C-alpha angles and dihedrals in degrees: 000000000000099000099038119097130183110267129201111226134178121235113239091213106046101013093233122140118246136177121247097202127216089246092053090049090053090049091051091049092048090052092048095245109161101197134054118243117278098197130060116245092260095052091041093054092045091051092048090050091051093242107169090196091074110127120263122240114276092261089060096237121124116254103255093203089064094063121104114255 
């Protein structure tokens, strides 16, 4: 975990800042994930639970990548 540092990111759903910790970065790298998270933990858990009350992105438009294909 020597070269990972906590990073401040902005949630694409609610626009709030959240910390992507060094430990989380190491976990992502170990799993082979190529991108950092785009949602804060709260919005991520709401999305995974199928909660339609999850906040919209700051521009008010629905996130098109969340739609069923």
